[in-house]
N, C-alpha and C positions, 0 to 999 in steps of 0.2 A: 733832758737828754740821758743824765746818768742813770735816772730810774729805767727809760727806755732800753738801755745797754744791759742792765740787770735781768730785766724781764726776759728780753732776747736770749740771754744766756740760759735762764731758767727753761725758757721753751726748747731751746736746742738741745739741752742736755734731758730733758723730759723722757723721752723715748729708751735711753740706756738706763735710767733711773727706774723706769717700770718694767723693763724687760725681766722676764723669768728665764729659769735654765729650763728651755725647751726639750733639750735631750732627756729630761728626767720626768717631764710631764706624762701623765696618762691617765685613762679614764677606768675607774673603779666600777664595776658592774655588780649589783648584787641578784643573783638567780638563786639564791639558797633556800627560798619558803619561807624565811625569817628576817624581821627587820633588825638593823644593825644600829646599835647605840656607841659604839666605840671603835674609831680607827686611828692607831697609831702606826707612825713610821719612823724610822731611825737608821743613820747609816750602821751598817752591819758592825763596824768596830766600835760603835757606841754602846755603853751600858745604861742609857737613860732613852728612855721612850719620847720624852717631851709630852707636848700638849696634844689631846684630842683634836684631830682634824675636823670632825663634825662639830665641834664647840656647841654641845650642848643639845645638837639636832638630831633626827633620826634617817638613816639610810634605808628607806623603804625596800621590801621586796620588790625586784624588777626595776628597781631606779639605778642611775648611774650618777657619780660623782667624778667630776673632772679635777684632777689635783695639779697644781702647779707649783714649781719651785723656785725658791729664791735664787737670784743669779750666783750668789756665792756658795750654793750648795756644790759640791765637788765631788762626793762620794758616789763611787759607781755602782756598789752592793748596796742595797737597802732590806732591813726586815719589816715585815708588816704584821701588826697584832689587830685583831677583829673581834670585837665583843658583841655579844646577842642581847636584845631586849629581854629582859626578864630571868636571864641566866646569870650564875655566878662567873666571877673573873676565872677560876678554875676551868671553866668550859671555853674560854677564848681560844682562838685558833691564830698560830703563829706560822708565818711562810720567813724562811731566812735566806739572805743572800740572793735576793732578786735584781737582777742586773737591769736596771730601770732604762738604760740606754737603749735596750733592745725589746722593750715592753709600750706598746702603745694603747693596750686596753687588756685588763686584768678582770676576768669574770669569776666571781665565786658561785660554787655549786656545793649542793648537799644532797647526800643520798640518804633518806631515813631508814631505808633498808639495812643497810651497812653501817650506818653512823659513821660516815665518812663523808669530810669536807674537803674539797680541791680547789684549784684555781686553773684556769685555762689562760694561757698565755697568747695573746695576738700582737 
């Protein structure tokens, strides 16, 4: 009986333990024409980028990555750094102070004629 009670308590708490911070979750879409090998997100107030969210994989051109945040993530403004396959870190592009509570989809674009990279917010 004691084990059944413990199992019931664990099952009852599971949805709350597994829930993410849906207010910050968003899709990152690569429409740059190049593959991406590094994606870093950090609260704008932080000086540390933390770990690459791609974890050694590549975000191919025309691919979408769904990003889910830990329930304890509370920052409203976030910085995003993107690195390209075959390019040095000096060519990484950084977007600062992204209000992820207002972003559902962030589509990255690149124009080779102007050498400009930008993000469309939806």
